[in-house]
N, C-alpha and C positions, 0 to 999 in steps of 0.2 A: 180493600179487596176488590177484585174484578166483579162486575155484575154478571149474573148467570147468563143473560142474553149475549153478553160479549164473549163469554167462554164458548157458548154454543156456536156463534158465528166463526170464531177462530178455529174451532175444531172442524167446522164445515169446509173452510177454505184451505186447511192445511195441505191436503193432497195437491191442490193446484199450485199453491205457493212452493211446495217442495219440488214440483216438476219444473218450475221456472226460477228456482232460487238463485242459481249462479248468474242467470241473465239479469235478474233483478239487482243483484249486488254489483255487477259490472256497471249497470246503468246508474245505480246509486252513487258510486264513486265518480262517474263522469259528471253527474249533476252537481254533486257537492263540491268537487274541485273547481268547476266552472263558476258556480254561484257563490261559494264562500272559500276562495283560494287560500285564505289565511290558515285554514285547518290542515292544508296539505303538509305542513311542516311536521305534523304529528305522525305521518304515515311513512313507513319504509318503502321507498320506491322500488327497491329490488324485489320485495314481496308483491308489490303491485304488478311489476313486470312479469313475474313468474306465475301470477294468478293465485298465489297462496293466500293473500289477504282476502280476495273475493270468495275463495272457497271456505275460508275460516268463518267469515261472516255469514255465508249461506248456511253452513252447518249450525251456527249459533241460532239463527232465526228458526230453522227447522226444529231444532231441539226445544226451543222455547215454545213454539206453537204446538208441538206434539205433547208437551207437558203443561199446557196452559191451565189445566184443572188441578195440577199438583206441582207448582213451581218450586217447592222446597227441594224436589229431586235435583234441581239445578244448582244447589248450593256450591259445590266444588267449582262448577263452571263460572258462576258469578264471582267467586273469590279470585279465580284466575284473571278474569276481565278487570276486576277492581284493582288488583295488584298491578296489572299492565298499565291501566289508565293512570294510576298514581305515579308509576315510573316515568310517564311522559308528561305529567302535569295537566291531565284532563280536568276541567272544571265543570260545575253545574251548567254554566252558560253554553257549553258546547253541546249539551244534549238536545235542545230544541233544533239546532242546526241539523243534527243527524236525523231527528224525527221528521223534519220537514222534507228532506231529500229522500228519505226512505219511503214515505208515503207517495211522493211524486214518482219514484222509480217503480213502485208496485202498480200505480195507475198507468204509467207509460207501457209497461210490459204486458199487463193483463187487460188493459183496455176497458171496454164497456162492462166486463164482468165485475169490475170494482164499483159497486153501488155505494150510495151515501151511508147506509148502515154498516157496510164493510169498512169504509174509511173511518167511521167513528169507532168501530170495534178495534181496528188495528191501532188507531191513535191512543185509545184507552189502554190497550195492552202494552204498547210501547211506553206510555207514561208511567204505568205501574212498575215495569222493569227498570226504567230510568230512575225512579225514586229509590228502589232497592239499591241500585248501584251507587247512587249519589250518597246515600246514607252510609254505606260501607266505606266508600272512598273518603268521606269526611272523617271517619274513625281512623283510617290508616294515616291520613295526613296529620291528625292530631297526635297519634302515637309517634310518628316520625319527628314531629316538632318538639314534643315534650321529652324525648329520649335524651339522656346525657350526651351532649355533643351533637344532637340531632338538628335537622333542618328540613325545610321545604324548598322546592325549586332546585336551584343549582348552587354548588359551592366549589370554589377554586381549589384544585389540588396540584401539587408539584410532583413531577416524575422523579422519584428519589433514585431509582435505578431501572435499567432496562436489561433483561436477561434472556438470551436465546434459550429455548427449551428443546428445540429440534430444528430441522431445516426450514420448517414452515410455521412454527409457533414461537411467539415471544411474550414474556411476562413483563408487566409494568407494575412496579411497586410505587404506590401513591400515598402521599402524606398531605394533610390539610395545609394550604398555604398560610392560613391564619394561625397555625401552631396550636389550635384548639384540640379538644379530645375527639375521638372517633366513637360514634355509637356502635354498639354491638349489632350482630345480625344473626340470622339463622343460616347455618351451612346449607348450601343449595340456592340461596338467593343471589340476585344480580344487582349491579348498579347500572345507571344510564350515563352514557358518555355523550356530551353534546359537542360537536365539532363545527366550527365555522369554516367549512371547506372552501378553499380559494377558487375552485372551479365551478361549483354548483351548489345551491342550497340542498342540504340533506337533513333527513330526520335524525333524531337521536338514536343511538344504538345501545342495546342491552348486552352486557357482558357478565357472565357468572363470576362471582368472587371465588378464586381458586385456592385460597388459603383459609385456615381456620380463623374464627373471630377471636377477639381479645388481644390483638397485637397492636403495634403503633402504626400500622399501615393497612391499606387495602391492596389486594393484588388481583389484577385481571390478566388473563392469558389469551392472546388473540392469534387465531389462525389466519395466515395470509390467504385470502380467497381469490382465485382467478376470476376475471371477468368472463362470463359465459357468452357474451356477444358484444359487439362494438357499441350498441346503443343501450346495453343493460348496465344498471348501476351496481351490479354485484362486485364486491371487493373494493369499492371506492374508499370506504372508511378503514377497512383492515389494512389496505396497502398504504394509506396515508399514515396510519399509526406506525407501521413497520418502517416506512422510509423517511418520514418527516419529523416524527416526535422523538426527542432525545432527552436524556437525563437533564433535569433543570427546567424543562419546558412545563407549561401549565395546561391542565385539562379541567373542564367543567363537569362535575359529577352530580347526579341525582342521588338521593338516599337509597339504601338497600330496599329491594322489593322482591316479591315472588312467593309462591305457595308451594314450590317443589322443595319440601323440607322433610325431616324425619320426625314424625310425632313421637312424643315420649313413650306411648304405649308400644309403638313399633320397635323401639330400641330395647324392649324387654325380651325380644326374641333374636335369633341370629339375623344379621343384615347381609344381604347380597347386593353388591354394587356392580352393575354391568355397564361398561363404558365403551363406546365406539369412537375412536379418533379424538377430536377436540371435545366430545361429550364427556371426557374425563374431568373437566374443570369443576363442575358442581359436586361431583362424586368424590373427588379428591378432598375438597373442603369438608365434606361429610365424614370421610374416613379419618382425617387428621383430628377433627373435633371429637369423634367417638373415642379414638385412642387416648386423647388428652383428658376427656371428661368422664368417659365410661369405659375404662380399660378392660373390663371383664366381658364386654359385649363381643361375641364372635363375629368377625367381619370376613366375608368372602368377596374379594375384589378381583374382577376380571377386566382386563383392558385389551381390546381388539384394535390392532393398528396394521398398517401396511408392512412396516419393517422398522429397524432400529434408527434409521435416519429420520423417519417421519414421526415416530412415537415421542410425544413429550413426556416429561416427568419420570423417565425410566429410573434414574437414580433416586428420586424422591420416593417413588413407590417401593423400591427395594429397601430404602432406609426406614420406611414405615413398617414394612414387614419385620425388619431386624429389631425394631423398637418394641414389638409386641408379639407374644406367643399366640395371641388371638387373631392375628391377621393372616389369612390364607390368600396369597397373591398368585394369580394365573395370567400369563401374558400369551396372547394369540396373535400371530402374524399371518396374513394371507398372501403376502408377496415378500418373503424374507430375503435378505441379502445372503450371499454365499456362506458366510460364517456365522449368521445369527443363531442358528440352532446349536452349532458346535460350541460356541462361546457362552451358551446358556442365557442368551438374551431373551429367549421366548421359551414357553413350555409346550407349545403346540403350533403346528402349521395347518392352516385351513380356515374353516368358518365355524361359528358356534352352531351347535345343533342340539336336539333333545337329548341324545345319548350323553353328550359331554356335560350338559347342565345337570342331568339326573345323577350322573356319577360323581360330580364335583360338589354340588350345592345341596344343602338340606331343604329340599323342595317342599317337604310336608309341613315345615314350621316357619321358614324364614320369611322376612319381608324383603321384597325385591324393589330396587330402584335402578332405573336405567335412563341413559341419555346418549344421543349420538345422531348420525345421519339417518334420514328416513328409512332407507332399506335395512339398515342395522336394527332400527327400532321395530319395524314391521316384523322382522324375523324373530327378534327377542320376544315380542308380545305373543306371536303365534306359538313359539316354543313353550312359553310359560303356560299358555292355555292348554296345549297338548299334554303338559305335565300336571294338569288339574290344579294349578295355582289359582286360588280365589282372587277375584278383582280387588277385594279389600286388603290384599297383601301386595298389590302391584301399584307402583307410582312411577310416572315418567314425566319428562318435560319435553314439549314439542310445540313449535309454532305451526298452527294449521288445524284442520278438522281432525278430531280424534279418529274418525273412521278411516283416515289414511294409514293410521298405525294398526288398526284392527283388521286390515285387509288380508288378502291371501298371502301365505308365507313366501318369502324370498330368501336368498342367501344373505347371511349376516355379514355384510362387508363393512369396512370402516373407512 
């Protein structure tokens, strides 16, 4: 446990740290990548370029400091971090590197205000959190290793087939190159793909498993992302997968990870799945698994997309609805093609709003799961709160600070 004097110091400096949090995290990454460049391989450079990684770390530091006297509140956040770390292969020896540069960044930004007692308190607080994460990550690694067909690190898979799902989404069906068994996973989890890109070193990428578990393959479904700027690494790996990886090629995969799953108790009530664009992938795996294992669970599945050319899995979603009387499917396009509505390809044109969700979903009792682009998720979260849906019935997956999702409402685009 943390010493009382350490807790008191952390609480005292929290407002100042919060006011400078993003400056501190930007400086932290500069120092770490310069001083220990070997760790750069673990960080997504597209997220570095966008500032998302810096904002996410700033949010995590502020949350930890704000709850320093009751860290148990941060259990879900620690689980998210631990799962992400295990997906990337973070080890205990990486934590001192982070701690060293984080302390240096705080000192650089806050200057003479950082006294020796403050340095000692921050170091103790960081060490306590690091120990919690290391212990949880050791358990995750053990579970992965001891599962039937399980492994740690990376395992070679063969692309069994490559299937276009829309104009911009392609699915890759993957089987172990060694012919061994596949461990099961929780619907909503992801695998990590490591690519030795010919142009530049890149970090591994996480892709949701888009099919139900218990089959002889893993499936990931990748959206082709456009580069946002000439110097930005956005889309580097997605375009490489689309253009260069063919059936018969090999990919290196990490074992399934992630905490965006359906708890057993949530499946005892109606499930509402709200997907925006490529955010459909983990939710489709959830729906298919529920229909297979818990066919009596009412499922309300909404997919928001631009139009029928862009929407992936349209036929698969319709087949899911046809297979179960308990699946209520609703498709929303915000930029439909001329005949999309007339041909019954969508149920509604426009954006998701409170009236639509209230009229369509059992808001008073359902568990809600959603995933998609940030504007979509911001709007969905705001809509659910306007409808008085409790936070314990809301789960979502998003890279970045949670406060970006809980911000002011915007149109629910996909």
